[in-house]
BAFI-3210 file (N, C-alpha, C; in Angstrom, 3 decimals, decimal comma, padded with zeros to 6 digits):
// residues 154
n [1|2|3|4|5|6|7|8|9|10|11|12|13|14|15|16|17|18|19|20|21|22|23|24|25|26|27|28|29|30|31|32|33|34|35|36|37|38|39|40|41|42|43|44|45|46|47|48|49|50|51|52|53|54|55|56|57|58|59|60|61|62|63|64|65|66|67|68|69|70|71|72|73|74|75|76|77|78|79|80|81|82|83|84|85|86|87|88|89|90|91|92|93|94|95|96|97|98|99|100|101|102|103|104|105|106|107|108|109|110|111|112|113|114|115|116|117|118|119|120|121|122|123|124|125|126|127|128|129|130|131|132|133|134|135|136|137|138|139|140|141|142|143|144|145|146|147|148|149|150|151|152|153|154]
n.u [072,854|070,289|070,489|071,182|068,893|067,031|067,993|067,667|064,860|064,004|065,309|064,048|061,427|061,723|062,356|060,080|057,901|059,037|059,189|056,500|055,580|056,923|055,561|053,102|050,410|050,148|048,215|044,823|043,351|040,455|037,718|034,865|031,909|029,325|026,382|023,811|021,792|020,142|021,241|021,372|021,741|023,144|024,920|026,002|027,050|029,080|030,722|031,623|033,025|035,015|036,363|037,340|038,979|040,907|042,030|043,174|045,115|046,797|047,834|046,157|044,135|040,872|039,707|042,157|044,438|042,894|039,606|036,446|033,567|030,370|027,444|024,156|021,657|018,822|016,542|016,037|015,506|016,935|019,561|020,811|020,850|022,488|024,819|025,522|025,973|028,239|030,113|030,327|031,793|034,350|036,079|039,044|038,675|035,816|033,828|031,774|029,954|027,920|027,524|026,126|023,846|024,675|026,590|025,837|024,475|026,674|028,446|027,045|027,188|029,857|032,731|035,330|036,344|037,825|036,167|035,682|034,443|032,585|031,512|030,160|028,025|028,060|030,367|031,507|029,343|027,842|029,517|029,741|027,087|026,847|028,686|028,340|028,090|030,528|033,632|036,275|036,992|039,081|039,536|037,837|037,497|037,550|037,559|038,319|039,592|040,613|043,157|043,362|041,738|043,217|045,490|044,539|044,248|046,725]
n.v [-073,654|-072,880|-070,416|-068,790|-069,091|-067,863|-065,220|-064,549|-064,755|-062,924|-060,588|-060,268|-059,848|-057,459|-055,713|-055,741|-053,839|-051,503|-052,071|-052,311|-049,699|-048,381|-049,302|-048,129|-046,564|-043,470|-040,605|-040,649|-038,422|-036,283|-035,404|-033,503|-033,365|-031,412|-031,601|-029,991|-031,545|-034,357|-037,701|-039,380|-037,816|-037,373|-035,329|-034,219|-036,500|-036,943|-034,801|-035,532|-037,855|-036,701|-035,168|-037,201|-038,591|-036,619|-036,152|-038,651|-038,604|-036,787|-038,218|-038,994|-041,371|-042,453|-043,999|-044,991|-043,068|-040,885|-039,909|-039,544|-037,987|-037,753|-035,825|-035,718|-033,491|-033,033|-031,753|-028,543|-028,155|-030,100|-029,350|-027,939|-029,903|-031,889|-030,400|-029,952|-032,602|-033,219|-031,352|-032,319|-034,599|-033,730|-033,022|-032,383|-030,481|-028,937|-029,241|-027,123|-028,005|-027,351|-024,679|-021,482|-022,153|-024,095|-022,960|-021,132|-022,837|-024,422|-022,535|-021,883|-024,257|-024,827|-023,450|-023,759|-025,626|-025,457|-024,138|-024,859|-023,419|-023,684|-022,136|-019,929|-017,203|-014,708|-014,625|-012,924|-011,447|-013,527|-014,511|-012,212|-011,857|-014,077|-013,687|-013,403|-015,965|-017,133|-017,664|-017,729|-016,331|-016,442|-019,086|-019,914|-020,377|-019,361|-021,249|-022,947|-025,124|-028,579|-028,883|-026,844|-027,802|-030,012|-028,694|-027,748|-030,010|-031,066]
n.w [054,559|055,203|056,305|054,119|052,527|054,182|054,179|051,477|051,173|053,148|052,268|049,766|050,610|051,981|049,935|048,408|049,045|047,976|045,246|044,696|045,169|043,105|040,911|040,923|039,304|037,450|038,460|037,556|035,442|035,330|033,329|033,034|031,128|029,977|028,254|026,570|025,236|023,640|024,394|022,207|019,982|016,867|015,998|018,363|019,509|017,693|018,343|020,894|020,215|018,611|020,541|022,251|020,436|019,781|022,282|022,643|020,623|021,767|023,792|025,863|027,080|027,313|030,169|030,767|031,413|031,714|032,625|031,292|032,087|031,065|030,872|029,788|028,917|027,679|028,421|029,581|032,285|033,578|033,534|035,716|037,735|036,548|036,197|038,860|039,650|038,071|039,080|041,683|041,304|041,270|038,984|036,953|035,071|033,570|030,723|029,042|026,744|024,947|024,653|025,577|027,169|028,973|030,565|032,699|034,678|035,384|036,434|038,690|040,047|040,681|042,253|042,072|040,143|036,955|034,099|030,807|028,002|024,973|022,015|023,151|023,211|024,559|026,597|028,543|029,526|030,612|032,657|034,207|035,015|036,589|038,538|041,289|042,104|041,859|043,215|042,351|039,670|037,877|037,453|035,534|032,070|028,651|025,857|022,790|021,703|021,906|022,826|024,667|026,687|027,480|028,440|030,836|032,409|032,766]
ca.u [071,962|069,078|070,775|071,096|067,489|066,392|068,428|067,036|063,436|063,866|065,708|062,981|060,269|062,036|062,358|058,769|057,151|059,638|058,772|055,076|055,456|057,424|054,626|051,829|050,079|049,960|046,842|043,896|042,713|039,027|037,081|033,410|031,343|027,891|025,764|022,375|021,288|019,865|022,415|021,394|021,866|024,365|025,849|026,703|027,854|030,278|031,580|032,267|033,993|036,145|037,101|038,056|040,037|041,981|042,712|044,004|046,274|047,667|048,338|045,183|043,204|039,735|039,747|043,545|045,008|041,874|038,234|035,521|032,209|029,478|026,051|023,293|020,476|017,982|015,547|016,730|015,299|017,918|020,927|021,356|021,110|023,660|025,978|025,856|026,558|029,598|030,961|030,545|032,811|035,644|036,946|040,116|038,102|034,485|033,593|030,395|030,119|026,858|027,400|025,622|022,862|025,303|027,567|025,271|024,325|027,998|028,982|026,336|027,518|031,237|033,508|036,738|036,712|037,871|035,134|036,059|033,202|032,693|030,349|029,430|027,722|028,518|030,969|031,731|028,039|027,435|030,317|029,373|025,782|026,999|029,844|028,033|028,165|031,862|034,678|037,527|036,679|040,248|039,513|036,945|038,213|036,857|038,476|037,632|040,328|040,862|044,461|043,119|041,215|044,354|046,390|043,948|044,342|048,124]
ca.v [-073,248|-072,277|-068,994|-068,135|-069,061|-066,843|-063,903|-064,311|-064,505|-061,688|-059,490|-060,092|-059,275|-056,072|-054,916|-055,810|-052,570|-050,535|-052,431|-051,996|-048,249|-047,979|-049,721|-047,425|-045,778|-042,041|-040,217|-040,550|-037,105|-036,393|-034,342|-033,539|-032,750|-031,177|-031,386|-029,663|-032,244|-035,772|-038,571|-040,057|-036,825|-037,703|-034,194|-034,091|-037,711|-036,710|-033,893|-036,315|-038,720|-035,849|-034,843|-038,403|-038,863|-035,628|-036,450|-039,836|-038,155|-036,052|-039,140|-039,186|-042,431|-042,584|-045,262|-045,308|-041,971|-039,843|-040,399|-038,532|-038,150|-036,935|-035,734|-035,256|-032,833|-032,481|-030,904|-027,462|-028,287|-031,054|-028,807|-027,619|-031,177|-032,514|-029,556|-030,240|-033,947|-033,141|-030,629|-033,192|-035,592|-033,032|-033,213|-031,407|-029,447|-029,239|-028,672|-026,724|-028,319|-026,897|-023,234|-020,576|-022,740|-024,943|-022,217|-020,597|-023,871|-024,847|-021,481|-021,977|-025,526|-024,930|-022,228|-024,150|-026,369|-024,639|-024,431|-024,511|-023,416|-023,599|-021,540|-018,988|-015,973|-013,571|-015,194|-011,893|-011,180|-014,680|-014,568|-011,061|-012,136|-015,152|-013,386|-013,607|-017,394|-017,624|-017,057|-017,651|-016,123|-016,795|-020,521|-020,163|-020,056|-019,490|-021,907|-023,678|-026,292|-029,692|-028,632|-026,002|-028,672|-030,799|-027,843|-027,581|-031,224|-031,467]
ca.w [053,494|055,722|056,507|052,809|052,136|055,005|053,703|050,178|051,399|053,899|051,377|048,784|051,294|052,318|048,705|047,771|049,091|047,060|043,893|044,591|045,030|041,793|039,884|041,033|038,115|037,661|038,784|036,427|035,364|035,104|032,556|033,019|029,926|030,094|026,947|026,586|024,053|023,933|024,260|020,910|018,909|016,125|015,946|019,643|019,648|016,888|019,110|021,946|019,537|018,212|021,759|022,687|019,455|019,926|023,546|022,403|019,843|022,676|024,799|026,940|026,695|028,223|030,896|031,109|032,209|031,841|032,667|030,794|032,601|030,247|031,296|028,720|029,474|026,620|029,075|030,288|033,727|034,111|033,455|037,041|038,432|035,929|036,513|040,255|039,662|037,530|040,029|042,839|040,944|041,390|037,823|036,779|034,208|033,040|029,404|028,741|025,331|024,051|024,642|026,598|028,080|029,991|031,367|033,948|035,705|035,848|037,288|039,968|040,694|041,150|042,463|042,044|038,939|035,733|033,109|029,437|027,241|023,527|021,354|024,006|022,494|025,356|027,802|029,560|030,123|031,422|033,879|035,044|035,608|037,570|039,384|042,702|042,383|041,576|044,035|041,618|038,258|037,061|037,170|034,411|030,856|027,378|024,934|021,740|021,264|022,815|023,439|025,841|027,731|027,958|029,226|032,158|033,206|032,923]
c.u [070,725|069,292|070,640|069,651|066,739|066,734|067,763|065,554|063,231|064,213|064,654|061,754|060,501|061,968|060,983|057,967|057,715|059,212|057,298|054,868|055,888|056,425|053,283|051,619|049,951|048,483|046,006|043,224|041,253|038,509|035,571|032,926|029,838|027,344|024,274|021,749|020,958|021,092|022,496|021,483|023,188|025,388|026,667|027,497|029,168|031,256|032,327|033,342|035,225|036,998|037,942|039,210|041,206|042,749|043,646|045,262|047,289|048,166|047,414|044,133|042,116|039,751|041,155|044,130|044,077|040,501|037,325|034,121|031,300|028,071|025,269|022,034|019,634|016,911|016,280|016,574|016,304|019,337|021,542|021,717|022,368|024,933|026,448|026,495|028,000|030,546|031,279|031,582|034,226|036,565|038,037|039,648|036,705|034,336|032,102|030,272|029,046|026,559|026,753|024,688|023,490|026,219|026,994|025,050|025,673|028,620|028,299|026,763|028,930|031,893|034,993|037,156|036,735|036,805|035,622|034,770|033,449|031,403|029,531|029,246|028,258|029,133|031,196|030,423|027,581|028,212|030,034|028,047|025,872|028,123|029,567|028,120|029,580|032,876|035,940|037,247|037,846|040,269|038,649|037,549|037,306|037,852|037,689|038,328|040,463|042,197|044,311|042,577|042,357|045,272|045,848|044,093|045,768|048,720]
c.v [-072,538|-070,784|-068,234|-068,034|-067,975|-065,449|-063,572|-063,967|-063,174|-060,473|-059,198|-059,449|-057,809|-055,175|-054,849|-054,517|-051,509|-050,809|-052,095|-050,505|-047,783|-048,317|-048,998|-046,528|-044,303|-041,752|-040,096|-039,187|-037,282|-035,163|-034,538|-032,823|-032,625|-030,804|-031,097|-030,228|-033,681|-036,632|-039,249|-039,088|-037,058|-036,564|-034,100|-035,344|-037,556|-035,774|-034,631|-037,216|-037,907|-035,473|-036,024|-038,722|-037,901|-035,841|-037,645|-039,479|-037,441|-036,915|-039,397|-040,191|-042,580|-043,970|-045,668|-044,215|-040,767|-040,511|-039,256|-038,878|-037,197|-036,985|-035,093|-034,680|-032,225|-031,545|-029,825|-027,541|-029,236|-030,490|-028,557|-028,895|-031,847|-031,707|-029,823|-031,621|-033,912|-032,450|-031,500|-034,276|-035,028|-033,295|-032,150|-030,233|-029,900|-028,520|-028,390|-026,817|-027,782|-025,419|-022,599|-021,237|-023,568|-024,171|-021,758|-021,676|-024,364|-023,799|-021,478|-023,216|-025,583|-023,570|-022,498|-024,745|-025,433|-025,097|-023,941|-024,547|-023,103|-022,971|-020,621|-017,678|-014,757|-014,075|-014,166|-011,582|-012,304|-014,706|-013,379|-011,306|-013,187|-014,880|-013,605|-015,077|-017,956|-016,896|-016,808|-017,524|-016,493|-018,274|-020,846|-019,590|-020,164|-020,086|-022,688|-024,990|-027,349|-029,499|-027,763|-026,824|-029,484|-029,957|-027,628|-028,831|-031,684|-030,877]
c.w [054,029|055,938|055,195|052,337|052,904|054,488|052,364|050,358|052,104|053,034|050,324|049,397|051,641|051,082|048,057|047,881|048,156|045,628|043,684|044,405|043,648|040,692|039,964|039,813|038,471|037,901|037,508|036,504|034,998|034,366|032,642|031,763|030,130|028,727|027,125|025,323|024,449|023,647|022,901|019,727|018,169|016,078|017,236|019,977|018,881|017,609|020,215|021,342|019,133|019,415|022,213|021,736|019,616|021,231|023,374|021,613|020,730|023,833|025,967|026,479|027,748|028,854|031,300|032,009|032,308|031,873|032,238|031,278|031,830|030,819|030,150|029,333|028,354|027,170|029,869|031,814|034,376|034,166|034,832|037,801|037,877|036,199|037,941|040,387|039,178|038,500|041,246|042,560|041,058|040,201|037,777|035,928|033,792|031,709|029,264|027,233|024,417|024,212|025,847|027,605|029,194|030,930|032,705|035,006|036,249|036,770|038,658|040,750|041,254|041,250|042,306|040,704|037,727|034,740|031,751|028,636|025,783|023,007|022,247|023,260|023,237|026,666|028,908|030,273|031,025|032,733|034,778|035,748|036,700|038,559|040,860|043,085|042,233|042,453|043,232|040,129|037,355|036,712|035,965|033,137|029,647|026,393|023,911|021,415|022,348|023,516|024,687|027,003|028,327|028,817|030,632|033,014|033,439|034,172]
res [m|r|r|r|e|f|i|v|v|f|g|g|a|a|a|w|p|l|a|t|r|a|q|q|a|e|r|v|r|r|i|g|v|l|m|a|a|p|a|d|d|p|e|y|q|a|r|i|v|a|l|v|q|r|l|k|q|l|g|w|a|d|g|s|n|v|r|i|d|t|r|w|a|p|d|p|n|d|l|r|r|h|a|t|e|l|a|a|l|a|p|d|v|i|v|a|a|t|g|t|t|t|i|a|p|l|l|q|a|t|r|i|v|p|i|v|f|v|l|a|i|d|p|v|g|i|t|k|a|s|a|s|n|v|l|n|m|n|a|n|t|n|a|i|t|t|d|s|i|v|s|r|i|v]
***
């Protein structure tokens, strides 16, 4: 009987790393959001809630398979610092959620991370003016829908 017990224990121990590897979760995607507004502004809070709800409808749950890092910058002087913080987190995509004011600091902060911006008055002018700060202009996108954000993280 001792031989059988040994084989069962040894066989179970040999298979354990395979079972552990099979149970590893998929990579958590990361979305950075830069808002040029105070964190307690109801309008912009509603925008974040709408983004999270739509992501959930598409199968992306904050804290589960996606992480949303939001930075609020009611003071224009804080935009560059928050943009740099978000870029340093190496998200899969950054959302410039409050339009033109958030795009330029983000373009200065990252040359790699795709930037999805909403409500930009002159996106071509902004990207041309910031072209010297961007190596990969193709990584930056103008989009309005949450589906576009999801397509960048998939």
